[in-house]
C-alpha positions, 0 to 999 in steps of 0.5 A: 548288303544284297544286290544294287541296281548299277544303273536308273530305270526310266520312267517309261520303262516302269511304266510299260511294266506295270502297264498290266496292273490296272484295275478293271470293272467287271463286266455285269449283265442282267439276270433275265429272271429277277434282273439283279447284276450277275457275272456272264457265265456264272449263277445267279446269286440273287436267285440261283438260275443259270439258262433258265434252270434252277441250279442252286435252291436258296433259302428265303430269308427267316423274318422276326 
């Protein structure tokens, strides 16, 4: 058998330990080119632009 705790940990101590485990919403900003939401300081996944320059050339979707 493994080691067992000698004393009970209180709710406050457990809560303080877990205080950094909360989920946070992503900070999305609108792209100045296509106005789609994107992460700041990242290339826009919708249009491929970053700071007014096309960084990634996206392929057009094929329609049937």
